[in-house]
C-alpha positions as CSV (number, residue, x, y, z in Angstrom):
1,M,40.0,-58.8,9.6
2,K,36.5,-60.1,10.5
3,K,35.6,-60.5,6.8
4,V,38.8,-62.6,6.2
5,A,37.9,-64.9,9.1
6,V,34.4,-65.4,7.8
7,V,35.6,-66.1,4.3
8,T,38.2,-68.5,5.6
9,L,35.6,-70.3,7.7
10,I,33.2,-70.6,4.7
11,L,36.0,-72.0,2.5
12,L,37.0,-74.6,5.2
13,L,33.4,-75.7,5.6
14,S,32.9,-76.0,1.9
15,A,36.1,-78.0,1.5
16,G,35.0,-80.3,4.3
17,L,31.8,-81.1,2.4
18,V,33.7,-81.7,-0.9
19,W,36.2,-84.0,0.8
20,A,33.6,-85.9,3.0
21,K,34.4,-89.6,2.6
22,D,31.7,-92.1,1.5
23,Y,30.8,-94.8,4.0
24,E,33.0,-97.8,3.4
25,I,33.4,-101.2,5.1
26,Q,35.4,-104.3,4.3
27,K,34.2,-107.7,5.2
28,K,34.7,-111.4,4.4
29,A,32.0,-113.6,3.0
30,G,33.3,-117.2,2.9
31,D,36.6,-117.0,1.0
32,L,35.5,-113.8,-0.8
33,S,36.6,-110.2,0.1
34,V,33.7,-107.7,0.1
35,V,33.9,-103.9,0.1
36,V,30.7,-102.1,0.5
37,K,30.5,-98.3,-0.2
38,M,27.6,-96.1,0.3
39,D,27.4,-92.6,-1.2
40,K,26.2,-91.0,2.0
41,N,28.1,-91.0,5.3
42,P,26.2,-91.2,7.5
43,A,23.4,-93.0,5.7
44,V,20.2,-91.0,5.5
45,M,16.5,-91.7,5.4
46,G,15.5,-92.1,1.8
47,E,17.7,-93.2,-1.1
48,N,21.3,-94.1,-0.6
49,G,23.5,-95.5,-3.5
50,V,25.5,-98.6,-2.7
51,V,28.4,-100.3,-4.5
52,V,29.7,-103.7,-3.6
53,A,33.0,-104.9,-4.9
54,V,33.8,-108.6,-4.6
55,K,37.2,-110.3,-4.9
56,D,38.1,-114.0,-4.8
57,S,40.9,-115.4,-2.6
58,A,43.4,-114.6,-5.3
59,G,42.4,-111.0,-5.3
60,K,40.6,-111.2,-8.7
61,E,37.4,-109.2,-9.2
62,V,34.3,-111.4,-9.2
63,T,31.9,-110.5,-12.0
64,D,30.0,-113.7,-12.3
65,A,27.9,-113.6,-9.1
66,G,24.4,-112.5,-8.1
67,V,24.5,-109.9,-5.3
68,K,21.6,-109.0,-3.1
69,V,21.5,-106.6,-0.1
70,E,18.9,-107.3,2.6
71,Y,18.4,-104.6,5.2
72,T,16.2,-104.8,8.3
73,M,15.2,-102.8,11.4
74,P,13.9,-104.9,14.3
75,A,10.4,-104.5,15.7
76,M,10.1,-101.7,18.3
77,P,7.1,-100.9,20.6
78,G,4.2,-100.0,18.4
79,M,6.1,-100.8,15.2
80,P,6.5,-104.1,13.3
81,P,9.9,-105.1,11.9
82,M,10.9,-103.6,8.6
83,N,12.5,-105.9,5.9
84,Y,13.7,-104.7,2.5
85,G,16.0,-106.0,-0.2
86,A,17.8,-104.8,-3.3
87,V,19.2,-106.9,-6.1
88,L,22.4,-105.2,-7.3
89,A,23.4,-104.9,-11.0
90,L,26.9,-105.5,-12.3
91,N,28.4,-102.3,-13.6
92,K,32.0,-102.7,-14.8
93,N,33.7,-104.6,-11.9
94,A,31.3,-103.9,-9.1
95,Y,27.6,-104.4,-8.2
96,Q,25.5,-101.2,-7.8
97,G,22.1,-100.3,-6.6
98,K,20.0,-98.2,-4.1
99,L,19.0,-98.8,-0.5
100,N,15.9,-96.8,0.6
101,F,15.8,-96.5,4.4
102,S,12.3,-95.7,5.6
103,M,13.3,-94.3,9.0
104,A,16.3,-93.2,11.1
105,G,17.9,-95.5,13.5
106,P,20.0,-98.7,13.5
107,W,19.7,-101.0,10.5
108,S,21.1,-104.5,10.0
109,I,22.5,-105.2,6.6
110,V,23.3,-108.6,5.0
111,V,25.1,-108.8,1.7
112,K,24.4,-112.2,0.0
113,I,26.6,-113.4,-2.9
114,L,25.4,-116.3,-5.1
115,R,28.1,-117.8,-7.1
116,G,28.5,-121.3,-8.6
117,G,25.3,-122.5,-6.9
118,K,26.6,-121.5,-3.4
119,T,25.6,-118.5,-1.3
120,V,27.9,-116.8,1.1
121,S,27.0,-113.7,3.1
122,T,28.4,-111.0,5.4
123,K,26.7,-108.8,7.9
124,F,27.2,-105.3,9.3
125,S,25.0,-102.4,10.6
126,V,24.6,-98.7,9.9
127,D,23.0,-96.0,11.9
128,V,20.7,-94.0,9.5
129,Q,20.3,-90.3,10.3
């Protein structure tokens, strides 16, 4: 009986890891809808994959924009602020890249979208583990 309980627990834990949902947030940037997905939830120190899908007000995928992600951690006692950026590349109908968080804690993220000579942006934050 004990072996069955242990095997069941292992299977449940394994299934939980397989079905863990990526980090996802939906925001507005001007008249555009933006969906940001990160491949780790929670985000971790080091490299995290990011995908940004952009749609116009009619719901059509935007594939003619430049997309940049800026991520910062404010200054703390004994530590200057940290500022990083990543230009994302269009892959099919979304923009993809990597964010490399240098330490754990709260990070502010700004997604900037340049389209038709106009830049719009949206902000959110993540807590890096």
